[in-house]
N, C-alpha and C positions, 0 to 999 in steps of 0.2 A: 429133276422131278417135274413132271407136267403139272402146271398150275390149273386148278379147277376154276371154271368160269362161274362167276357169281350170278345166280338167277333169282330174281324176286319171286316169292310165292304170289299166287293170284290175289289173296286178300291183302297182301302188302302193296300190290299195284293199285288197288282201290284206295288205300290210305294215301299213297303217294300222289294220286290224282287230286286230292282235296286241296293241298296247299297251292299249287299253281292255278287251280280252277278259280279261286277267289281273286287272285291277283289279275289273271288274264281277262276273266269275264268282267271284273270291275273296270279294268283299263278300257276294254272295248265298249262297255256301257257308258263310260264317261265321254268317249268320242261320240257315241250315238246321241247322248244328251246335248252335247255341244253342237253337233251338226243339225239336230232337229230344232234347236233354239229353246229347249225345255229348261225349266228351273234346275240349275246344277247345285244350288245350295240346299234346297228342300226337295229331296228326291221323292217324297211322298206327295208333293203338290200334284194336282190333277193335270193330266196331259191330254192333248187332242189325240184323235185316232191316228193322225199322220205321225205325230211324235212317238206314239206307241210303236208304230210300224218301223220307224227309223231306228229306234233303240233296239227293237227286236231283231232287225236285220244285222246290226253290229253284234248282238248277242249270239246269233246263230253262226256268224263268221268265226268269232272267238271260240265258241264251243266246239264246232266241227274241226277247226284247226288243232285244238288241244287234243280232241279224241283221235284225230288222224295220227298225230305224233305218238300218242300212247299205244294205239293198236298196231301201228307200223313199226315203231322203234322199240317200245317196251315189250309188247306182246309178240311182235314179229309175225303179224297176220294181216291178211287183206282187210281193208276198211269195211267191205261189204259183210264181213263176218260179225259185225255188230248186230246184224239182223235185217239188213236192207234188201235181201233177195226178194224181188217182186213177183217171181214166177209163181203162177197159180194162187195169187194172194188177192185178186180182185174181190172175191166174195168176202174176205176178211175186212177189206176196206169198206165195202157196202154195209156189212153187218154192223161194224163199229159206228158208222155215221147214223144208221137207222136207230140203233140202240140209244145213242145220245139224244136224238130228237124225241123218241118215245118217252125216255126217262124224264126229260125236262118238261115236255108237254104234260105228262101225267102229274109231275110235281106241281106245276102251275095250276092246273085245273083242280087238283085235290085241295090245295091251300085256298084257292078261290071258293070252292064249294063249302068249306068249313069256316069261311069268313076270316081267314088269317091274313089275306091280302085283298085289296080292292082295286080293280082296274081304274086307271085315271086318264090314260092317253095312249094314242097310237102314233108312233113317230117314224114314218117310212122315209128312208134316205138311202138311195142306192149306193152312193159313194161311201157312206159309213159302213154299209153292209159289206162291200168289197174290201175295205180297209180292215174291218174286223175279221173277215175270213182269212186274210193274209196273216194278220197278227196271230190268230189262234192256230193256224197251221204251223207257223214258225215255233210258237211256244210248245206245241205238241211234239214236233220233231226234235227240238232241243232237249226237252225233259225226258223223252223216251229214249233217245240215243244215249243220254248221260246215265239216267237212273236204271233203265232196264238193259240197254245195249251194252254198257260198260260195267257199271257197278254190280247189277244183279248177275250178269254173265260171269264175271270173275269170281264173285262170291260163291256161285254154284259149283265152281271147280274146287273150292276149298271146303265147303260145308254141304250138308244135306240140302237139297234144293228148296225145301220149305223153310228151313232155318235161314238160308240165304235170302229168300223172299221176304221174311219178316225183317231181317236186318236192313235190307235195301229200302223197305217201306218206312222204317223208322227214320232213315237218312232222308228219304224223300219228303216226309212230313216236317222234319227238323229244318230242312233247307227253305221251307216256307215260313219259318218262325218269325221273320221280320215283317210279314204281311200285315196290313192294317186289320184291326178287329179280331186278331187271332187269340184264341183261348184254348183250354184243354179239350173242349168238345170239338172244336174245329180241327185240332191236332188229331183227334181220334178219327174224324171223318177223312182227313187227308191220309192217315195211315191206312185206312181201309181202301182208299182210292189207289194207294200204292200196291196193295195186295191184289185188287181187282185188275189193275193195268198190267201187273206182272204175272198173273196166274197163267195166262195163255203162253207167255214167253217162257215160263218154266218148262213147258212141254214142247214148244215149237222153235224156240230161239229165233223167232221172227218178230219184227217190230210193227208190221203194218196194221194188225188189229188194234194193239194198244195206241198207236199213233192216231188212227181213225176215231177210236172211242174217246181219247183224250181231247182231240180237236172238237168233236161233235158235242161232248159234254160241256166244254167251256163255251163254245160258240152259241149253242142254243140256250144255255143257262143265261148268257148275256142278252140274247134276243128276247127271251121271255121276261126280262126286266130284273133279274137277280144280279147282285154283285158276283164277281168271280174270284173266289179265294180272298174275299175282303176288298177287292179292287173294283172300282166303278168303270165300266166300259159302256159303249153305245148300246142302247136298248131299243128294239122295235116296239115292244109293249112296255108301258110304264105303269106301275101300280104303287099304292100306298100301303104301308104296314101299320095297322092301328096300335099294335103292341109287339115290340121285338122280343122274340122268345125262341126256345129250342124247336118249336114246331115249324116256324117260318124261316128260321136261320138268321133273322135280323140283318145286320150290316155285313155279315160275312158272306151271305148268299145262300143258295140252296144247300151248299156243302156244309153249312152250319145247322142243318135241320136233322131232326131225328128220322124223318122219312128218307133222307139220303142214306143214313146208316142202314136202315131196313132194306132199301133197294140194293145197296152195294153187297150186303151179306147174301141176299138171294142170288145175285149175279155171280158172286165168288163161288158159291157152292154149285151153281149151275154149270159154270165153266169147269170146275174141278170134276164133277160127275161125268160131264161130257168126255173129257180127255181120259179119265180113268176107264170108262167103258170102251173108248176107242183103243186104248192100250190092250185091254183084255181081248177085244175082238181080233187084233192083229197077232196076239199070242196064240190064238186057237189054230 
């Protein structure tokens, strides 16, 4: 009798990824901490931009190696199928970068106008800007390839695409659970960020818009003086917060603000409506 080949279901592949991910990424990050000379005992200790970059470089090596193995060996597909096809995606990249800049600029001036933050200093340093750019590009590529390119993609083959989007967004926010200054409100913000970053992928299965928006959101959030998901990075503009609350986001950054929730909900529905109309147009 011919033996049936055992094939994992798509959602099972997502679960299978979780266990080696923590081991492999932890291993590569330890190497990065050692190479950069960062504190290996207290991983929450502040790091220089150079140390952030070195650790991020080792993280992207570990993540892409793991994803390459899963998509080539487990899924038996080309690596580019994660969503890295760049053809005709320049406008997506530009739009993502511009949106991040506009959102963080609007957030800063809105909070400044209602006296939730007070400008204190301007700290121009070209080396820090370059290092920050590289760090946030790496973070965006790593997280989008993992959470949208593999997790969301595989869940979409097992469930309704919007159920898959919700599940992947819960996983995305949960994976940030160890970040400094995390609370339920920050979790909600990151959950919506997962929905926002995944909404276009649901329709296009392409990563370049979410990568660009993810990079731009983090990069300009940092330049305008906010912490990024609770972590302190180089800031071009520095400000003081008279009272930390849900309006200004406190120590978590703009992602801990109620204004971030409002903006994300508007963008989520805008992207949804855009692609729904596009689908209806092509059906005519």
